[in-house]
All heavy atoms as an XYZ file, in Angstrom:
711
protein
N       0.870     -1.129      0.033
C       0.054      0.039     -0.020
C       0.873      1.291      0.052
O       1.754      1.417      0.795
C      -0.829     -0.022      1.273
C      -1.693      1.128      1.311
S      -2.865      1.208      2.821
C      -2.898     -0.311      3.594
N       0.678      2.090     -0.941
C       1.370      3.352     -0.991
C       0.530      4.539     -0.785
O      -0.561      4.486     -1.112
C       2.225      3.527     -2.302
O       1.171      3.525     -3.332
C       3.123      2.316     -2.510
N       1.106      5.526     -0.140
C       0.447      6.850     -0.048
C       1.252      7.936     -0.582
O       2.480      7.866     -0.547
C       0.030      7.091      1.462
O       1.291      7.161      2.145
C      -0.874      6.047      2.081
N       0.656      8.910     -1.113
C       1.280     10.148     -1.516
C       0.605     11.307     -0.858
O      -0.647     11.258     -0.706
C       1.261     10.292     -2.995
C       1.955      9.231     -3.785
C       1.772      9.386     -5.266
O       1.516     10.595     -5.803
O       1.817      8.371     -6.046
N       1.342     12.234     -0.441
C       0.636     13.400      0.198
C       1.259     14.742     -0.233
O       2.435     14.805     -0.622
C       0.647     13.366      1.724
C       2.048     13.491      2.278
O       2.962     12.939      1.818
N       2.124     14.204      3.315
N       0.400     15.687     -0.348
C       0.835     17.055     -0.524
C       0.512     17.897      0.673
O       0.001     17.305      1.620
C       0.224     17.579     -1.864
O      -1.137     17.785     -1.683
N       0.555     19.198      0.629
C       0.251     20.063      1.764
C      -1.198     19.902      2.226
O      -1.517     19.918      3.357
C       0.554     21.456      1.465
N      -2.066     19.684      1.299
C      -3.529     19.649      1.736
C      -4.335     18.373      1.336
O      -5.434     18.384      1.532
C      -4.154     20.908      1.110
C      -4.014     21.050     -0.354
O      -3.321     20.146     -0.985
O      -4.683     21.924     -0.929
N      -3.656     17.412      0.761
C      -4.410     16.212      0.415
C      -3.487     14.947      0.409
O      -2.244     15.057      0.252
C      -5.202     16.258     -0.791
S      -4.236     16.323     -2.251
N      -4.110     13.736      0.570
C      -3.365     12.511      0.518
C      -3.940     11.629     -0.640
O      -5.203     11.751     -0.838
C      -3.464     11.787      1.841
C      -2.724     12.289      2.979
C      -2.924     13.480      3.628
C      -1.608     11.709      3.594
N      -2.038     13.585      4.627
C      -1.161     12.500      4.667
C      -0.873     10.532      3.382
C      -0.193     12.333      5.449
C       0.169     10.225      4.226
C       0.499     11.132      5.218
N      -3.160     10.852     -1.239
C      -3.703      9.863     -2.255
C      -3.369      8.466     -1.644
O      -2.225      8.171     -1.341
C      -3.047     10.170     -3.569
C      -3.550      9.204     -4.696
C      -4.946      9.580     -5.096
O      -5.196     10.833     -5.213
N      -5.719      8.696     -5.454
N      -4.368      7.629     -1.544
C      -4.242      6.284     -1.026
C      -5.055      5.396     -2.005
O      -6.248      5.468     -1.921
C      -4.704      6.139      0.375
C      -4.672      4.658      0.977
C      -3.274      4.133      1.073
C      -5.374      4.814      2.363
N      -4.336      4.608     -2.767
C      -5.020      3.732     -3.857
C      -5.936      4.643     -4.683
O      -5.553      5.595     -5.219
C      -5.697      2.601     -3.147
N      -7.189      4.291     -4.671
C      -8.235      5.056     -5.429
C      -8.963      6.108     -4.553
O     -10.021      6.527     -4.880
C      -9.154      4.159     -6.159
C      -9.992      3.227     -5.365
N      -9.492      2.034     -4.855
C     -11.201      3.388     -4.974
C     -10.429      1.447     -4.194
N     -11.508      2.271     -4.184
N      -8.466      6.398     -3.411
C      -9.046      7.413     -2.583
C      -8.185      8.662     -2.594
O      -6.898      8.632     -2.431
C      -9.240      6.982     -1.143
C     -10.156      5.840     -0.981
C     -11.536      5.755     -1.201
C      -9.766      4.497     -0.593
N     -12.016      4.504     -0.906
C     -10.902      3.760     -0.546
C      -8.548      3.888     -0.270
C     -10.987      2.388     -0.141
C      -8.564      2.585      0.146
C      -9.791      1.806      0.132
N      -8.829      9.859     -2.551
C      -8.120     11.154     -2.281
C      -8.639     11.698     -1.077
O      -9.954     11.834     -0.847
C      -8.289     12.136     -3.521
C      -7.428     13.355     -3.365
C      -7.507     14.286     -4.417
N      -8.709     15.150     -4.208
C      -9.429     15.710     -5.222
N      -9.151     15.472     -6.423
N     -10.450     16.470     -4.814
N      -7.846     12.016     -0.123
C      -8.259     12.443      1.186
C      -7.850     13.904      1.403
O      -6.655     14.206      1.185
C      -7.556     11.509      2.303
C      -7.936     10.062      1.987
C      -8.052     11.914      3.705
C      -6.945      9.119      2.467
N      -8.823     14.693      1.745
C      -8.609     16.193      2.039
C      -8.939     16.362      3.497
O     -10.122     16.660      3.813
C      -9.384     17.011      1.060
C      -9.029     16.802     -0.301
C      -9.803     17.699     -1.326
O     -10.806     18.368     -0.883
O      -9.477     17.694     -2.501
N      -7.924     16.350      4.361
C      -8.205     16.472      5.793
C      -8.837     17.721      6.256
O      -9.787     17.792      7.094
C      -6.857     16.312      6.483
C      -5.896     15.716      5.397
C      -6.546     16.096      4.069
N      -8.373     18.863      5.635
C      -8.952     20.164      6.011
C     -10.479     20.294      5.800
O     -11.162     21.017      6.594
C      -8.230     21.324      5.303
C      -6.787     21.459      5.807
O      -6.375     20.903      6.848
O      -5.993     22.040      5.076
N     -10.939     19.653      4.729
C     -12.369     19.766      4.477
C     -13.122     18.530      4.866
O     -14.300     18.422      4.656
C     -12.576     20.004      2.868
O     -12.189     18.850      2.194
N     -12.426     17.518      5.544
C     -12.974     16.305      5.992
C     -13.597     15.511      4.919
O     -14.644     14.818      5.129
C     -14.043     16.549      7.120
C     -13.463     17.324      8.300
N     -12.490     16.798      9.180
C     -13.612     18.582      8.686
C     -12.170     17.701     10.092
N     -12.873     18.806      9.793
N     -13.104     15.641      3.691
C     -13.676     14.889      2.596
C     -12.786     13.784      2.091
O     -11.580     13.860      2.016
C     -13.905     15.876      1.426
C     -15.151     16.759      1.710
C     -15.519     17.457      0.366
N     -16.764     18.141      0.594
C     -16.966     19.287      1.090
N     -15.995     20.062      1.493
N     -18.169     19.857      1.184
N     -13.482     12.726      1.679
C     -12.783     11.586      1.014
C     -13.421     11.424     -0.269
O     -14.660     11.283     -0.395
C     -13.041     10.381      1.952
C     -12.596      9.040      1.439
C     -11.040      8.849      1.621
C     -13.300      7.928      2.113
N     -12.607     11.358     -1.299
C     -13.118     11.217     -2.657
C     -12.730      9.834     -3.194
O     -11.566      9.469     -3.060
C     -12.492     12.211     -3.641
C     -13.007     13.620     -3.306
C     -12.278     14.441     -2.400
C     -14.129     14.131     -3.941
C     -12.694     15.697     -2.239
C     -14.503     15.435     -3.698
C     -13.807     16.208     -2.779
O     -14.154     17.499     -2.520
N     -13.704      9.109     -3.720
C     -13.389      7.726     -4.264
C     -13.345      7.995     -5.720
O     -14.213      8.390     -6.451
C     -14.513      6.742     -3.970
C     -14.190      5.429     -4.596
C     -14.681      6.594     -2.456
N     -12.149      7.752     -6.286
C     -11.991      7.947     -7.700
C     -12.419      6.720     -8.519
O     -12.146      5.574     -8.159
C     -10.528      8.249     -8.090
C     -10.044      9.515     -7.322
C      -8.498      9.732     -7.556
O      -7.732      8.786     -7.688
N      -8.120     10.968     -7.660
N     -13.284      6.864     -9.491
C     -13.794      5.732    -10.220
C     -12.710      4.953    -10.920
O     -11.785      5.635    -11.400
C     -14.782      6.412    -11.191
C     -14.480      7.755    -11.294
C     -13.775      8.098     -9.951
N     -12.843      3.640    -10.909
C     -11.908      2.841    -11.716
C     -12.361      2.801    -13.141
O     -13.427      3.359    -13.521
C     -11.814      1.424    -11.097
O     -13.039      0.913    -11.322
C     -11.418      1.522     -9.675
N     -11.574      2.186    -14.029
C     -11.911      2.113    -15.475
C     -13.118      1.374    -15.676
O     -13.819      1.607    -16.666
C     -10.722      1.516    -16.163
C      -9.532      2.355    -16.219
C      -8.303      1.680    -16.957
O      -8.379      0.515    -17.263
N      -7.299      2.469    -17.217
N     -13.498      0.445    -14.755
C     -14.697     -0.349    -14.944
C     -15.954      0.329    -14.322
O     -17.160     -0.096    -14.565
C     -14.573     -1.764    -14.337
O     -14.300     -1.526    -12.878
C     -13.492     -2.544    -14.971
N     -15.787      1.421    -13.615
C     -16.893      2.176    -13.008
C     -17.525      2.961    -14.177
O     -16.931      3.503    -14.981
C     -16.495      3.087    -11.915
C     -16.083      2.374    -10.656
O     -16.542      1.150    -10.491
O     -15.397      2.991     -9.784
N     -18.864      3.179    -13.965
C     -19.623      4.030    -14.955
C     -19.789      5.393    -14.386
O     -20.187      6.243    -15.152
C     -21.116      3.411    -15.187
O     -21.695      3.294    -13.880
C     -20.968      1.992    -15.791
N     -19.396      5.625    -13.065
C     -19.498      6.912    -12.573
C     -18.453      7.824    -13.213
O     -17.336      7.513    -13.503
C     -19.267      6.882    -11.026
N     -18.829      9.119    -13.377
C     -17.904     10.109    -13.941
C     -17.419     11.061    -12.835
O     -18.241     11.565    -12.109
C     -18.595     10.866    -15.131
C     -17.709     11.934    -15.619
C     -19.037      9.939    -16.151
N     -16.190     11.284    -12.695
C     -15.695     12.179    -11.767
C     -15.493     11.632    -10.405
O     -15.687     10.433    -10.251
N     -15.074     12.372     -9.482
C     -14.821     11.915     -8.125
C     -16.123     11.986     -7.272
O     -16.890     12.886     -7.429
C     -13.776     12.841     -7.448
C     -12.467     12.922     -8.120
C     -11.596     13.890     -7.476
C     -11.819     11.490     -8.140
N     -16.316     10.985     -6.519
C     -17.515     10.840     -5.606
C     -17.121     11.282     -4.163
O     -16.447     10.485     -3.480
C     -18.023      9.424     -5.631
C     -18.361      9.021     -7.122
C     -19.456      9.843     -7.737
O     -20.521     10.197     -7.088
N     -19.139     10.260     -8.949
N     -17.469     12.375     -3.707
C     -17.123     12.811     -2.297
C     -17.942     12.182     -1.204
O     -19.014     11.886     -1.411
C     -17.300     14.356     -2.345
C     -18.492     14.480     -3.273
C     -18.339     13.392     -4.323
N     -17.189     12.016     -0.098
C     -17.877     11.519      1.188
C     -17.384     12.433      2.227
O     -16.111     12.585      2.346
C     -17.689     10.054      1.352
C     -18.322      9.584      2.665
C     -18.174      8.080      2.781
O     -17.463      7.355      2.016
N     -18.769      7.548      3.784
N     -18.254     12.938      3.117
C     -17.878     13.804      4.107
C     -17.646     12.914      5.398
O     -18.577     12.157      5.737
C     -18.955     14.895      4.452
C     -18.598     15.938      5.451
C     -17.427     16.803      4.969
C     -19.795     16.934      5.585
N     -16.527     13.032      6.022
C     -16.242     12.267      7.249
C     -16.373     13.214      8.481
O     -16.002     14.400      8.405
C     -14.779     11.781      7.154
C     -14.440     10.759      6.077
C     -13.020     10.212      6.181
C     -15.397      9.552      6.017
N     -16.784     12.597      9.525
C     -16.909     13.323     10.791
C     -15.544     13.726     11.230
O     -14.448     13.034     10.908
C     -17.488     12.475     11.901
C     -18.896     12.098     11.739
C     -19.442     11.174     12.726
O     -18.943     11.169     13.883
O     -20.459     10.537     12.517
N     -15.200     14.890     11.894
C     -13.951     15.280     12.213
C     -13.043     14.289     12.944
O     -11.864     14.076     12.640
C     -14.169     16.559     13.124
C     -15.432     17.112     12.590
C     -16.294     15.931     12.193
N     -13.603     13.529     13.927
C     -12.849     12.564     14.680
C     -12.488     11.385     13.763
O     -11.392     10.795     13.900
C     -13.566     12.143     15.907
C     -13.875     13.253     16.907
C     -13.258     12.902     18.205
N     -13.794     13.925     19.184
C     -12.943     14.831     19.777
N     -11.713     14.762     19.524
N     -13.457     15.605     20.619
N     -13.398     11.049     12.849
C     -13.063      9.929     11.899
C     -11.986     10.363     11.023
O     -11.028      9.556     10.786
C     -14.377      9.541     11.147
C     -13.997      8.497     10.136
C     -15.417      9.029     12.135
N     -11.956     11.537     10.632
C     -10.876     12.018      9.761
C      -9.567     12.116     10.494
O      -8.507     11.652     10.013
C     -11.186     13.410      9.198
C      -9.998     14.073      8.272
S      -9.594     13.030      6.860
C     -10.927     13.327      5.764
N      -9.614     12.577     11.666
C      -8.425     12.648     12.579
C      -7.866     11.229     12.699
O      -6.611     10.979     12.693
C      -8.771     13.205     13.995
O      -9.239     14.575     13.796
C      -7.529     13.254     14.921
N      -8.673     10.241     12.932
C      -8.292      8.864     13.112
C      -7.674      8.390     11.849
O      -6.568      7.698     11.841
C      -9.483      8.024     13.502
N      -8.226      8.664     10.663
C      -7.638      8.243      9.367
C      -6.349      8.842      9.198
O      -5.395      8.169      8.798
C      -8.666      8.620      8.277
C      -8.131      8.327      6.847
C      -7.793      6.855      6.747
C      -9.203      8.776      5.802
N      -6.141     10.145      9.494
C      -4.857     10.826      9.315
C      -3.830     10.189     10.234
O      -2.663     10.017      9.920
C      -5.067     12.258      9.545
C      -5.817     12.963      8.524
S      -5.303     12.631      6.739
C      -3.639     13.160      6.853
N      -4.196      9.884     11.499
C      -3.358      9.217     12.455
C      -2.804      7.949     11.877
O      -1.622      7.605     11.974
C      -4.056      9.022     13.713
C      -3.224      8.733     14.999
C      -2.334      9.944     15.332
C      -4.160      8.348     16.151
N      -3.663      7.113     11.291
C      -3.214      5.836     10.704
C      -2.414      6.066      9.506
O      -1.339      5.312      9.269
C      -4.533      5.022     10.271
C      -5.284      4.476     11.519
C      -6.694      3.946     11.012
C      -4.622      3.433     12.300
N      -2.690      6.990      8.593
C      -1.853      7.312      7.452
C      -0.465      7.740      7.920
O       0.528      7.260      7.324
C      -2.513      8.454      6.594
C      -3.655      7.899      5.731
C      -4.351      9.126      5.084
C      -3.228      6.915      4.743
N      -0.364      8.588      8.853
C       0.893      9.096      9.393
C       1.713      8.023      9.997
O       2.894      8.125     10.113
C       0.695     10.348     10.234
C       0.182     11.493      9.428
C      -0.305     12.664     10.251
O      -0.544     12.562     11.463
N      -0.644     13.780      9.614
N       1.041      6.947     10.551
C       1.748      5.848     11.219
C       2.512      5.045     10.189
O       3.348      4.197     10.548
C       0.780      4.972     12.022
N       2.120      5.183      8.937
C       2.845      4.551      7.822
C       2.943      3.033      7.952
O       4.050      2.515      7.877
C       4.159      5.206      7.625
C       4.732      5.046      6.217
O       4.022      4.829      5.345
N       6.097      4.969      6.078
N       1.826      2.469      8.299
C       1.841      1.004      8.449
C       2.225      0.470      9.846
O       1.986     -0.724     10.067
N       2.696      1.317     10.717
C       2.977      0.865     12.037
C       1.654      0.694     12.839
O       0.743      1.420     12.708
C       3.846      1.910     12.755
C       4.336      1.525     14.160
C       5.165      2.574     14.776
N       4.530      3.894     15.033
C       3.765      4.129     16.074
N       3.508      3.246     16.996
N       3.134      5.348     16.208
N       1.619     -0.401     13.661
C       0.419     -0.585     14.399
C       0.402      0.370     15.597
O       1.406      0.581     16.343
C       0.465     -2.146     15.016
O       0.477     -2.972     13.949
C      -0.820     -2.329     15.882
N      -0.765      1.023     15.824
C      -0.902      1.930     16.860
C      -1.619      1.233     18.115
O      -2.512      0.404     17.871
C      -1.844      3.050     16.406
C      -1.259      4.004     15.340
C      -2.383      5.017     15.032
C       0.023      4.702     15.806
N      -1.082      1.590     19.254
C      -1.809      0.998     20.501
C      -3.149      1.729     20.627
O      -3.269      2.901     20.169
C      -0.901      1.183     21.655
O      -0.766      2.597     21.978
C       0.451      0.491     21.641
N      -3.945      1.180     21.484
C      -5.234      1.941     21.847
C      -4.901      3.214     22.491
O      -5.564      4.223     22.130
C      -6.095      1.033     22.784
C      -6.680     -0.124     22.123
O      -6.625     -0.317     20.946
O      -7.450     -0.920     22.821
N      -4.004      3.269     23.390
C      -3.516      4.514     24.049
C      -3.082      5.592     23.089
O      -3.529      6.751     23.141
C      -2.517      4.298     25.104
N      -2.278      5.215     22.119
C      -1.827      6.145     21.131
C      -2.988      6.692     20.218
O      -3.010      7.899     19.926
C      -0.789      5.489     20.100
C       0.534      5.192     20.758
C       1.416      4.534     19.820
O       0.996      3.385     19.270
O       2.600      4.878     19.562
N      -3.843      5.767     19.925
C      -4.997      6.181     19.061
C      -5.857      7.102     19.825
O      -6.273      8.158     19.300
C      -5.738      4.874     18.708
C      -6.523      4.952     17.477
C      -5.957      4.790     16.162
C      -7.873      5.287     17.503
C      -6.690      4.878     15.128
C      -8.611      5.423     16.380
C      -8.049      5.138     15.151
N      -6.154      6.815     21.086
C      -7.040      7.610     21.911
C      -6.351      9.013     22.148
O      -7.050     10.053     22.096
C      -7.384      7.007     23.235
C      -8.405      5.829     23.029
S      -8.833      5.120     24.616
C     -10.177      4.166     24.186
N      -5.084      9.084     22.385
C      -4.428     10.305     22.670
C      -4.367     11.110     21.334
O      -4.491     12.321     21.379
C      -2.945     10.043     23.152
C      -2.184     11.324     23.352
C      -2.833     12.300     24.383
O      -3.442     11.817     25.396
N      -2.591     13.512     24.235
N      -4.261     10.458     20.229
C      -4.256     11.207     18.919
C      -5.583     11.798     18.500
O      -5.742     12.780     17.968
N      -6.660     11.047     18.841
C      -7.999     11.427     18.374
C      -8.722     12.219     19.471
O      -9.500     13.168     19.153
C      -8.886     10.135     18.043
C     -10.231     10.528     17.622
C      -8.141      9.351     16.884
N      -8.500     11.898     20.781
C      -9.144     12.590     21.851
C      -8.106     13.163     22.811
O      -7.992     12.775     23.997
C     -10.091     11.655     22.549
C     -11.224     11.199     21.791
C     -12.457     11.864     21.585
C     -11.366      9.977     21.085
N     -13.293     11.072     20.770
C     -12.605      9.942     20.427
C     -10.464      8.898     20.922
C     -13.019      8.820     19.705
C     -10.866      7.873     20.120
C     -12.141      7.878     19.530
N      -7.225     14.089     22.354
C      -6.183     14.542     23.249
C      -6.665     15.251     24.565
O      -7.529     16.032     24.439
C      -5.413     15.452     22.348
C      -6.252     15.877     21.361
C      -7.192     14.710     21.189
N      -6.120     14.689     25.673
C      -6.564     15.359     26.931
C      -7.911     14.944     27.442
O      -8.294     15.421     28.479
N      -8.618     13.984     26.714
C      -9.945     13.589     27.163
C      -9.885     12.152     27.548
O      -9.115     11.346     27.072
C     -10.969     13.833     26.059
C     -11.172     15.243     25.646
C     -12.176     15.191     24.406
C     -11.803     16.137     26.636
N     -10.789     11.845     28.548
C     -10.924     10.432     28.930
C     -12.257      9.986     28.208
O     -13.223     10.453     28.347
C     -11.085     10.325     30.442
C     -11.349      8.821     30.824
C      -9.887     10.855     31.150
N     -12.024      8.887     27.326
C     -13.115      8.339     26.576
C     -13.093      6.811     26.830
O     -12.025      6.285     27.115
C     -13.044      8.662     25.104
C     -13.312     10.178     24.892
C     -11.815      8.183     24.385
N     -14.171      6.208     26.571
C     -14.338      4.653     26.733
C     -13.824      4.063     25.473
O     -13.675      4.637     24.407
C     -15.723      4.285     27.039
O     -16.545      4.541     25.741
N     -13.535      2.736     25.497
C     -13.132      1.982     24.412
C     -14.272      2.018     23.324
O     -13.859      1.885     22.129
C     -12.824      0.611     24.900
C     -11.607      0.378     25.613
O     -10.814      1.244     25.692
O     -11.373     -0.696     26.255
N     -15.482      2.172     23.754
C     -16.597      2.222     22.764
C     -16.360      3.276     21.829
O     -16.735      3.184     20.643
C     -17.927      2.234     23.473
N     -15.916      4.423     22.325
C     -15.674      5.570     21.353
C     -14.648      5.181     20.285
O     -14.742      5.529     19.094
C     -15.170      6.777     22.077
O     -16.159      7.216     23.035
N     -13.598      4.554     20.722
C     -12.539      4.149     19.843
C     -13.087      3.077     18.762
O     -12.947      3.186     17.621
C     -11.363      3.470     20.554
C     -10.281      2.742     19.739
C      -9.583      3.690     18.835
C      -9.312      2.063     20.644
N     -13.897      2.162     19.241
C     -14.502      1.173     18.432
C     -15.453      1.757     17.426
O     -15.510      1.306     16.229
C     -15.156      0.119     19.150
C     -14.200     -0.671     20.184
C     -14.716     -1.154     21.348
C     -12.877     -0.885     19.859
C     -13.887     -1.793     22.234
C     -12.057     -1.405     20.751
C     -12.476     -1.919     22.010
O     -11.669     -2.529     22.845
N     -16.155      2.733     17.760
C     -17.099      3.418     16.922
C     -16.390      4.146     15.713
O     -16.877      3.987     14.632
C     -17.990      4.429     17.761
C     -18.970      5.180     16.862
C     -19.737      6.165     17.667
C     -20.752      6.909     16.723
N     -21.392      7.936     17.436
N     -15.298      4.875     16.032
C     -14.520      5.544     15.021
C     -13.982      4.498     14.067
O     -13.985      4.783     12.854
C     -13.424      6.383     15.674
C     -12.444      6.900     14.699
C     -14.119      7.656     16.384
N     -13.431      3.453     14.558
C     -12.778      2.365     13.700
C     -13.899      1.764     12.783
O     -13.676      1.532     11.598
C     -12.044      1.369     14.519
C     -11.623      0.149     13.705
C     -10.832      1.954     15.192
N     -15.073      1.602     13.397
C     -16.205      0.989     12.585
C     -16.571      1.951     11.373
O     -16.841      1.486     10.273
C     -17.428      0.727     13.478
N     -16.570      3.256     11.744
C     -16.939      4.290     10.734
C     -15.863      4.238      9.587
O     -16.158      4.306      8.436
C     -16.958      5.620     11.328
C     -18.278      5.975     12.083
C     -19.539      5.917     11.177
O     -19.519      6.556     10.142
O     -20.454      5.271     11.568
N     -14.584      4.125      9.926
C     -13.558      3.995      8.938
C     -13.687      2.777      8.056
O     -13.477      2.843      6.890
C     -12.173      4.016      9.685
C     -11.618      5.396     10.111
C     -10.359      5.125     10.854
C     -11.406      6.328      8.965
N     -14.070      1.701      8.679
C     -14.178      0.424      7.879
C     -15.356      0.542      6.945
O     -15.306     -0.146      5.868
C     -14.417     -0.668      8.867
C     -13.188     -1.083      9.603
C     -13.405     -2.260     10.468
N     -12.132     -2.727     11.055
C     -12.008     -3.409     12.169
N     -13.068     -3.882     12.778
N     -10.714     -3.744     12.589
N     -16.379      1.315      7.203
C     -17.509      1.485      6.311
C     -16.959      2.073      4.989
O     -17.415      1.803      3.926
C     -18.576      2.345      6.890
C     -19.470      1.693      7.792
C     -20.734      2.481      7.963
C     -21.079      2.710      9.446
N     -22.233      3.603      9.615
């Protein structure tokens, strides 16, 4: 898996990620009939989690690292972490 990033967006496979606008664009493949990029708006915490994973560059993050990165200075339950991960998987 390779990623490319510029100052304001990341490219991961057929996804273009724009963290500042919380948008994820799925670029159609050659077999898709859709024309252009299809945007999806991500919740801010979900985007933060995605960026944390991208910046880890394949390294496994601990629950504590993940929680500190997504909810700095806050105490949250594991359920919050699992909810964000479930959103990313969708």
